[in-house]
N, C-alpha and C positions, 0 to 999 in steps of 0.2 A: 446560416453558418454551416460549414462542412464538418464532417466527423473528425478530421485531423485537428481542426481548430478547437472544436469542442473538447476533444481529448486533452490537448495542450492546456486549455483553460482550467479544466478539472484538476489536472496534475499540479498546475501552478497554485490553485486555491488550496489544494490538499497540503502542499509543501508550506505555504504561508500559514495555514491553520496549525500545522505541527510546530512551526517556529513560535507561534503565539500560545502554544500549549492548549489550543482549542481542539481537543481530540475528537469530540463529537462531529464537528464540522469536517475535520480531516477524514474521518471515517465515511461520512456522507459523500464527500467529494471523491474519495478513493473508490467507493462503490459506483458512483456515477461514471467514473473513468472506466471501470471494469464492465459496465453495461455497454460502453462503446467498443472496448477492446478487452475481451475476457482474458487475453494472454499478455497483458501489459505488465512487464516486470516491475516498473516503478510504482504503478498503482497497487500491485500486490504488496510491495514493501511498505507503502504508506498505510494500507489497510492493516498490515501486521503491526506497525508502530502504534497506530491509533488503538487497535484492539488491546495491545499489550498495556498501554497506558490507562485503558479503561478497565483493566483487570479481567479481560476476556482472553486468558492465556491460551486456551485451546483454539480459539478462532485465530489468534495471532500466529500460533504454530502452524495451522493449516495454510494461512496466507504465505508464510515464509517458505514452507515446504513446496507449495505450488510454484513460487518464484524460483526456488533452486532447481526444480525440475525443468522449468522453461529456459533457464540460463545457468547451467551448473558451473560455469567459469567465473561468473560475477560473484564476488565474495561478500557483498553487503548482506544479502539474505542469510547466507551461511553463518556469518559472524553473529548476527542477531539471533538466529535460531539456536545457536549454541548457548546463548545467554538465557533464552526463554525456557529451553528444555531442561 
């Protein structure tokens, strides 16, 4: 399986886990996605969401801040970062 397919699958599993409120799995899949592409905006947002729900506020904040640095025009991470901080 190529890296692009692996990344897409990890992101899909992370999103599904968040929808099911399985935040440990979401965090694991988000981290797996970041191993493939350390600058993936969606993976960072998913890691932020999972960490936030697991009461890891500092880690969530770090993920959201990195996402906003990578794509400052995308409002999703900014909006959630304002809630977390």
